[in-house]
N, C-alpha and C positions, 0 to 999 in steps of 0.2 A: 289437657292444659292448653291453651291458646296463650300467644304473645301479643300482648295490645302497649297500643302508645297512643301518647298524648301529644303528636308529631309536631304541635305552635309552642311546644315548651324547651324543645330541644336545641342543644346548644352545639353539637355538632365536638364534644368534648373525646369519643370513640372508646370509651370505654364498655361499653356494649362490643362493642367489633372483638375491643383482646381478648376480653371475657371468653364469647362465646363468637368466631369471624362462622361456624356455621349456621348460627342463626339471625345472626346481622351484619349488615354492611354499612358502610358511609354511602349519601349521595355527591357523584361528583359534581353534583351544582353546588350545592350548601352542608356539604360533610352532615347532614339532618342526619338522622336513623333510616335504615332498611330494612326491614324486618326480612329476611328469607324465608324462616318455615311460620308458620302462623301456627302448625299445631305442632305442639314438643311433646315428642315420645322416646319411649328407649330410654338412653341412656342421658338424654338430653336436657333433659327438667334441674336437673343437678347446677348445670351448666347456666341457665335461664335465670335461674334465681340469682346464682351470682351475678349475672350481667345487672338485672334489674334492682339488687342492694349497692353494687354499686355506682349505680347512672345518678350526678348530682344535681338534676336535677326532678330525680323524679318520675321521668318521661316515662319508662317502660312500667307495665305491670303484667300479671298474668290472671288467668282467665280460668274458672275450673268448667267450664262453658262443654 
């Protein structure tokens, strides 16, 4: 599973970072999402799903690649 973003729609709400700080961070420049772990393995898929579901702009999504 891979974490993907539509970076241009991110508003910097920070919910992804709060849901999964091991997977996401926020840019110091504009507070938009920074993906820390492109590949989601182990116990992380559930955290990634929570972050995707909690994103107010649906910027994040998961792919099965």
